[in-house]
Each structure stands twice: as structure tokens, then as C-alpha cells.
N, C-alpha and C positions, 0 to 999 in steps of 0.2 A: 504493500500500500504506500502511496506517496505520502511521505512524512508531513508535507505541507498541510495536508488535510486533517492531520491528527488533532489540531486545535486551531481555532480561528484567530491566529495572531497575525499582526502586520509584518510584512517582510522587512528585513533590515534595509534601512533607507526609506521605507514607507512608499506608498503608492500615491500618486497625484490623481485625485478622482477624475479630473478632466483630461488627464494625459492619455497618450496612445497605449494600447495594449502591447505588451511585450510577448516574445516567444514563450517565456515562462508562464505568463498569464494564460496564454492559449492552451498550453499543456495542462494547466490546472483546471481550466474550463472543461476540457475534454475528459479529464479524470473525474470531475464532479458529475458530468453528464453520465459517464459510465457507471457511477455509483448510484444514479437515480436521484441526485440532488436537484432541487428546484432552482430556477434562475435567481430568485431572491437570496437563497442560501449561498449559492456560488458567489454572487456579487458581494455578499457580506464578508465572506472569507477572503475575497480579493481586495476588499476595501474600495469597491467600485459601485456606481449606481446600477440598479437592476436594469435600467434601460440600456446600459452599455453592453451587458451580457446578452440581453434579448436581441439587440441589433446584431451583435457579433455572430450569434448562433443562427439567427434568421437568414443572414446573407451568406452563410457558408454551409448550406445544406440542411439546416434544421437539427434538432436534437439527435435524431437517429444517425445522420450522415456526417456530423461534424468531425473534422480531423484537424488537429492542431497544426501539422506541417502544411497542409493545403491552405488553411486559413491564413497562416503567416505569409506564405508565398503570395496569396491573393492580396494581402495588405501591402506587401512590398511593391507589387505591380501598381496598385492604386496610388501609392505614394509617388512612384516614378511618373505616373501620368499627371498627378497634381503639380509636380515640379515643372513639367514640360508644357502644361496647358496654360492658356492665357487666363487672366483673372476672371472667374466665373461671374456671369450676370446673376442678379437675384432670381430665384425660381419663379416661374409663372404660376400664380395661384389665382384662379378664377373664382369669383363668388365669395371672396373673403375680404372684401374691401374694408379699410379702416383698421386692419390688424397687420402685424408684422409678418410679411410673406415668408420670411425665413423661419420664423417660429411656427407658423401654420404648417409649412412644408415639413419641418423637422418632426412635428407631432404626427403628421400623416405617415411618415416613414416609420416612426416608433410603433404606431398602431398597426401598420402592415407587418412589421417584424413580429409582433405578438401573435398575429393571425398565422403567420408562417410557422411559428413555433407550435401552433395548434394543428398544423397539417395542411393549410391552404397553400396552393402554389404561389410563389413570390409575386409574379406579375398580376395574378388575380387579386392578391391581397393588396397590392399597391393601387390598383384601379378602384377596388371597393373603398379603401381608406380615403382616396381622393374624393369620391362621391360623398362619403360620410362627413367629411370636413368642409364640404361646400354648402353654403347657405341654401341654395336652391335644390340641393340633392340631385343635380343633373349637370352633365357635361357632354359636349360633342366628342366624337372620335378625335377630331383635330386638337381640341383643347386638352384631352387626356394625353395624346402623343406629345404635345408641346410641354405640358407640365412635367411628365415623367421622362421626357427626352428619350423616347423609344420609337420604334417604327409603328405605323398604323397596323401592320400585320400582327405585331405583338399585342396591341390593344384589342384587336378583333378576336384573337384567340382567348385572351383573358375574359372578355365580355361573354363569349360563348360558354365558357366554363361557369361563370357566375349566373348566366341566364338559366343554365341547366339546374342550378341549385335554387332557382326562383328568388335570387337576391337582388336582381335588377330587372328593369324593363327596357326594351329597345323600341324607340319611337322614330319613325322616318319622317323627316321634314321635307322641305322643298329640294328638288333634284335628288342627289344621292346623299344628302346630309342626314346623318343619324345622330340622335341624342340618346344617351343612356341615363336612366334615372332610378332612384331608390325612393322608398317611402317609409314611414314609421312602422308599417306592418311587416317589414321584411323579417324581423327577428321572430315574430309570431308565426309566420309561414315556415321558417326554419324549424321552429319548435314542433309544429304540427307534422312536418315531414319526418322528423325524428320519431314521433309517436307512431306514425304509420309504419315506419321501418321496423320498429321494435315489435309491433303486432305481427308483421309479416314473418320476422324471424321466429316468433313464438309458434305461429301456425306451421312453419316449415319443420321446426324441431318436433312438433307433435306428430307429424307424418312419419318422421324418423323413428319416434318412439313406437308407433304402431307397427312399423316394419321390423324393428330390431328386438322388440320385447323389453319392457322396462326392468325385467328381472336380470338381464345381461348387463355386463359393465358398460358396453357401448350404449345400450338403451337407457340405462340409468344416467349416463352422462348427458344424453340428449334431453332426458326428462328434466334434469337440473337446469339445462339451458332454457328449456321451454318455460319452466316456472319463473326463472329470472327475468326473461324478456316479457312474459305476460304481466308480471307484477310491475315492471318498469313502464310498460305501455299503459296499464291501468292508472299508475301514479301520474303520468303525464297528461292523460286525458280526463282525469277526475274520477276514474272508476266506472264500472258498467251501470250502476243504478243509483248512486248517491251523490249529492252535492255536499262538499265539505272536505275536511282532511287535506290531502295534498292538492286537490284542485283549488282550494281557497288560497293555499300558500302560493301556488303558481300564478293564479289570477291576481293576487295581491301585488305580486312583483310586476305584472304586466298591465294592470288595469288602466294606468294613466296613459298608456300608449295605444289602447284599444279604441278605435273610432267606431261609430255605429255600423259602418260598412264592414269593418273587421269583425264585429260581433256577429253579423249575419253570416260571414264566411266561417267563423268559428263554430256556429251552430250547425252549419251544413257539414263541416268536416267531422264533427263529433256525432252527428246524427241526433242532436238534441233539439227540442222545441225552443224557439227564440226566448220564451219567458224563462226557461231554465238557465240559459246563458246570462240573461239580465239579472236574475237573482244571484248567480254566482259572482258576477261582477260587483253587484251591490255589497255582497258579503266581503269580497276582497277589499273594496274601498273602505269599508268600515274597519277592517282589521289593520289597515295601514295608518289610520288616524292616530 
């Protein structure tokens, strides 16, 4: 085991929180990830901000694929490009007037790195972060390409991925101009998609139990899987017959973002009558006071 991780002490000479990561820092990050430590714990042991570790891991393959040697080589290449490149212009930040564009852009990149750490492809995460941090929640393909300094093809591929997850909408304007937008219901749609996926996994596992026999090791394993995902699906959807419990907890967290239109979609997704959703939202609102 790397002795550096035995106790969270500061290295000799100390770390400068805003300074560049060293090769030793990157080896320690890789070691921490291998041990299953979270970004915050790794950052604490390095004496660095959590956002520094999040960005470092996110732009170098994510937690599963992070390699210290590759990350250090990539950092050296970036440093050489910075030295040879002309002084950069401020980033183009559309829809964030009145705020420091560099600060808005930096936060969007931090937000994207966090989503990369959760498994979202990097370019898709950057596109989504750009939309989330834009007041209108909408940008054209050209605006995204200019803001992120990438090709239109890269934007198009990322948009297609996010569209498949129902996290954005594609709207065609005049000519070939397209606008991509998000709304406040996107997280609710993601939640409902997860609930449907869990229910599908539970149904699939049940068919496996019927085939393999729950008395066998394989059948028992699938039955455990079935019960786990069935319970998770019930928890996320509020259960098959009752309002309360987990559904109240979930709706209490989401109620402020649920519009009347979203409530109608929620009722349709869950197969509930509209008044049941209304009562659940009312209970959630009461619990958050």
C-alpha cells in the first residue's frame, strides 16, 4: 500500500491549493481511485479542492480508466500548447449576460466533469452543462460549437446521445438552423426512465427464475435480483397501491420543479389518476415546509 495514504498528512513542503498537479499527485489520485476513495476524500488527503480532483479524473478517462502516467503526459502536452498558443480570448458564453464569462464557463466545465465522473460521455456532459448554465436553457449548434471550441460534428453526436436519454429537445428553425433546449422537467423524465428500467429488469429476472428454478443457486441469484429491482422500482414510483412513504420523500424533493404539464405526464407514466398525483404533490409540499 502506498504509505502516503496511510494518514492524511500534508507532504513536506505543502501543496498550493491552486497550483498545478504534480506527477506524484496523479499517482496518489490513481491509488485513491483504486482503493475506492471518493473525490472529496482524495482531495482532502492531497490538500486540494475537490473540484481539482473531479476535473482531473473527468478529463482523463473517468474513475475506471484513469492512469497517472497518461494523465501526466496529457498535462504536459496541454502545457506545451498553452506556451505556444496566443493569449486566449474570453470564452463565448451565450445567455449569461451580466456575469463573469470566465466564471460561468469554469463552472460549466466543473459541472461537466462531475457528470463525466458519473458515466456521461465528456462531450455530452459539456453540451448539457452549457445548456444548464444558460438562462434560456437553449443554444444553437453554432453557439455550442463556438462556446466549446469543437466541431459541429462533435456537437451533433453529443446532442444525439442526450436526445436518446430525453435530456434535451431538438427544434428546427429557419433553413437548416437547429436549436437544442432543456426544461425543468428533464430530471423528472430521467427519474421516470430509471423507474421503468428497474421494473423491466425485475420482470426479466422473474422469467429467469421461472426457467432456472429458485431452488438452484442460479435461480436463487436471479430471484434476489428480481426482489431488489422490484423493490427499487416500487420505491421510485411510490409503490403499487399506496401514496406515502418513499413517494412522499421523492415528490418532496421534486415538487417545486413539477409544473402542471409535468404532473399530467407523471400520472400517465405511473398509471395513476390525476387526483392521486395532486394529493401526493400536496403531501410532498407540506413535508418540505
